[in-house]
N, C-alpha and C positions, 0 to 999 in steps of 0.2 A: 886696541881697534874692537869695534863693537861687534857682534854677531850678524847684525844687520846692515846690509849696504847702503851706502848713500853714494849718490852722482853728483860729480862737479863739473860745471860747465862754465867757461868765461867767455864774456863778450866785452865789445868795445875796447879792445887790446890795442895798446898803443906803446910805441917805443919812445922814450923821453930821453935824448941823447944827453940834452943839456944837464939833466939831473941824474944822467948816468942809471936808468931804471926802465923796467917794463912797468906799465900800470894797466888794471883792468877791473870788471866787475866781475864778481864771482856770484853764480847760481848753485847753491846747494840744494837737491832734491832728496829727502831722508823721509818718505812715507812710512807711518807706523813707528816711527822712532824720535825721540827727543833732539834737540838741538846737537850738532856735531861740534866736537872741540876744535878751538882753533889749531892745536898741535895735529890733529890729524889731517885737518884740511891743508896744512903747510906742508905736510908730509905727501899728501897725494898731489900737490902743485909741484913739489921738488920733482917728483917722478914725471908727472906730465910735461915739463920744459926741461927736463935733463940738467937741473941746477947743481952746479957743482958744491956750492957751500949754502945749505938751507938757512943758516943764520941770517942770510941776505933776504930773506923772505918776511915780508910784513902784511898780515891780514887784519882788518878793523871795519869797524862799521857796520855790523851784521844786524839784520833786522828779519824776524821771522814773520811770514806771511800770517795773517789769521786763519786759524784751523792748523796750523802748522805744516808740516810735509816740504815746505819750502822756504829757504832762508837765502837772503842776498846781501852781499857785501863789497869791500873793496880789497885789492890786493895789489901789492908793490913787490917787484923781484931787482933787487939792486945787483949791479954788476959785481961789487966787492962789498964786504962787511965796512970797508973805511968810507965808502961812499953813502952807506947807510947811516953812519955816524956824521957825515959832514951833513946832510941834507934833511934827515928825518927829525920830527918833533923829539925832544928828550923823554917824554911822557910815554909814547911808542916805544922807544928803545929801551926803556925801564920795563915795558911788559912782556919784552922777549929777551931781558936779562942782558942787553948790551950797554947799559948806561946803570950806574950806581947814584943815586939820589941822596945827596948829603942833607940831612934836615938839621936845621939850626933850631935852638929851642926859643919858645916864645919871649923868653926874658930878653935873650940878646937881639931878637929883631926889634922890640920895643925900645930898648935901650938905643940902639942904632937910630933909630927913628927920631928919637928926643935929641939925641946929639945935633941930629942933622936940622933940626928946627932952629938950633941955636947959631947955625952958620949961616953965611951968603955968598954968592958968587963961585968963583972957583974952587975955594976951600969947601964948600958943600960938595959941589960935584965930584972933586977928588974923594971925599968921603963915602959918599952914595955909590960911586962907579968901582970903590975898591971891595974887592970880593976874597 
């Protein structure tokens, strides 16, 4: 944590039972200080809402106002990590180390694409959907 304090406010708080989460807009006030790290924001939100498992908190979309001092973004608190893995985008899960993205080589992708060009109908669908 930094020596200068920052203040976090939430607004538009909403409980989304269908997605098993709480969602809100986060306003971070940090005068005389550069942007606040997402880890610090997550930590403060966990304290603010008494979250048992801070891994279920996902913050994203931060924009700093011109001149600095105020940043606005979005926050999601999932009821469990399982719910987060079920509903959240894979790239956001990768940012908080809940998903490991396996990368295929460029050559593999091209070979698969060219094999799919030669097939039609159900065989093509089977090749494309096979992962």
